[in-house]
N, C-alpha and C positions, 0 to 999 in steps of 0.2 A: 503494499500499499504507499502510495507517496501522496504526501499532502501538498496543496497548493494554496499560498496564503498571501492573499493580495491585501496590501494596506491601501483603502480608498483614503486616510487622513494619514498624516504623520504618526509612529507608532515609538514613545518613547518609555522610559522606565518608570517615569510618573503617571502617564496614562494607560498602562496596561500592555507595553509590547510583549512578546515572546520572549521567554529565558530558556535555555537549553544548557543541555551537558555536553560540551562538545566531545567528540568521537563515542559518544556512547551507542551510536548506531551501530557499532562494530560487535556488542557483546551479545546480539540476539536480542529476539522477542522476550519480554519480560513479564507480560499476562496479556489475556485477551479478555475481550468484552465479549459475553456469550447471551443467548438468548434461552431461557430453560422455562419451566413450568411456572415458576414464580415471577417471570418478566426477564428483564434484562439486568446482568450484573458481570462485574468482574469474576474471573475464574481461580483468581488468588489476591491476598492483600496486597497494597502496593507496597513496594520496597521503601525503606527508610534511605532516604538521599541526603547528604551535606549540602545544603543549601549554598554553599559557599562556591560549590564546584559548577552551579549555574551562572553561565553568563548573558548579559541582556542581548536581544536581537533587535536594537533600533532600527528603523529603517524609515525612508521618507515615504510619504503619498506616492502612490503608484509603483511600488518597488512589489517583486513578486519575491516570496520566501520558498523554496521546495523543500520539502519535509519528508525524510527518510520514515520510513515505517517504523523503524524500530529507535528513533532517537528520543531519548527522555527531554521532554519539554511541558512547560507549564506558562501561566501566566496568572496576574495577581489582578485584583479588583482597580479600577481606575481611580487614584487619588487626588485628580485633579478635576480642574470645571471645564476641562477640553475634553471632548469626543476622541474616540479611537476606534472607529467603524474600520472594518475588514469583510472580506467575501473569502471564504475556505471553501475547497473542493476536494474530495478524495478518489483517487485514481487507482485502480487494480489491475494488473496484468492478470488476462485471463487465460491467455493461450497454455495448455496444457495442464491447468491448476484445476483440482477438483474443488467444489463450493465446500465447506466445513457445514455439514448439518443444525450445528447448533451455533453458528455464527450469529451476530447479534441482527444482520441485516440477511432478511429472509428473499429468497429467489423462487420466481414461480415456474423459472424456466432456467436451464444450465446457459451459464453467461456464453457470448460469441465473443472472439476476438475482432476487433476492429477492422484488421486486414490482417491477410493470412501470407506470407512470404512464399513466392513462387517455387 
């Protein structure tokens, strides 16, 4: 899964920018968001992270931030009078993948790739 996060306004540490642990995407998937009988939840508790490991990802309006699906990231409440609107989309390469039956997003049909190499 790859996240695409577009800043519609400047995003700063004061108005709620993203924060990430550099290199954390290399450690693999930490936990999954799943759907079960009782609704949606994580499959395990969140690990504890040292907050000093996070760095702010401050960007100007119009910037695109690509987020690796395994990157540990977070954001905090906006502590300023200035808004920080953003648009986010998540994309999954479905070529050769089998959708997990307990995935929190349910599909009625198997995903099809946008294109198939010839």
